[in-house]
N, C-alpha and C positions, 0 to 999 in steps of 0.2 A: 117854195114848195117843198116840204120834208118829205122826207124818204117812208114815212110813217103813213102819208098822205096818198101814195102811191096805189094805187089800186089794181092799176096791169100795167104792163109795159107798151113803150110806146109803140105807133105803128114800123118806126124805124127800126128799131129793139127788135119788133119780131118779124120785121124783115131779113133782118140780119141771124136772126136763130134760124128760120126759113130755108136760107141756104145754107148751114151748118148741118141742117138736118137731112137736106135733100143728097148734100153730099156723103154722109155719111148713110142713107138710102142705097146709094148709087154702089160706093163699097161694100157695104152687106150684101146687097143684090150678089154682083159679082163672086163674091164670097160663095154666096150661096149655089151660085150656077156652076162654081169650081167643085165643090161638094157633090152635089148631085152629080156632074157627068165622072166623077171620080166613083164614086157607087153603082154606075148604068154600066159604065164597061166595066164591071168588076173583070177581074181574072184574064182577060183576052188582050194579052201582053205578049203576047206570039212564043210562050213559053210553054212549048211541047216536049218538055223533056216526060219522058217514060217511065223513069224511074221514080216507084209508087211511096218511096219516104219521101222525094223532093215534094212528090202531088202533094201528100198529105199535109206538110208544113206550109206549101200554099196558100190550104186552102182554110188551113186553123188559121191564120195570121191574117186571109183575107177575111174571113166572117168576122173576126175582130176589127179589126178596121171600118168592116161595113159598120159593124155597130155603133161605132166612135162615129161616123161619117154622118149615121141617121141622125144619132144623139146631137152633133153638132148642126146641122140641117135644121133639127125642129129648134135648135134653139135661134140658129140665124132665122128661120121665119119667123117666130114671136119677136124678137129686135125689129124687123123691118115693119111688124104689123103695129108694134109699141110707136117707131118711129111715125108711122101715117097717121096714126091716131095723134097723135104730137101736132101733125099737119095741121088734120079739122081741129086742134084747140088755136092754132095759130090762124085760122081763117075764122072760128068764133071769137076772137081776142079775149078766148080765157088760157092760153098758155101761159105758164110760170104762175098759174094760181094754185097754190096748194088747197088739195081737195081736202082735206080737215081743218087746218086753221081758216084758211079762205086769204093767207098772207102770201105776199109773193115772195117766192122763191128765186135765194139767191143766184145772180147772174154767174156766179163761179161754176156753180154746183148744175147748173144746167148745161152751162157749155162740155161740163167732162159729161153729164148723165141728161141729152138731151128730151128726152122720154119721162124724165122724174114727173110725178105728178103731185109727191109729197116732198116739203120741208122737211128739211134735217130735226126740225122743232118735232113735227109728225112724225117721222120714222123714230126719234128718243123715245116719244110717246107710247109707240108700240113694244118696245123693248120688255 
């Protein structure tokens, strides 16, 4: 059976990807929880310094890191959503199939970007 005839990954291969993706979701989720807790507890680090300049400086850097954390959290949520969608595709046995060309996405690419829905070929066509 030539590589060209292969229209989907085997159940065994899908199972390997599933394990990989679930690990990534777990890591991403704990990263997201850290981000969330860091901007929930903003500024309550017991720094009751009454110096106005110190206060202003603290609040300034706080606002910046709060925005950065919010951005990171949003990106992390999207990443988790993409990974969960990838799990659905594994369930439907459509995982790893390029949504443009209908060909299998290269295994190495999927290991690096497990939520990919486009082959490199299709990605290059978009440019």
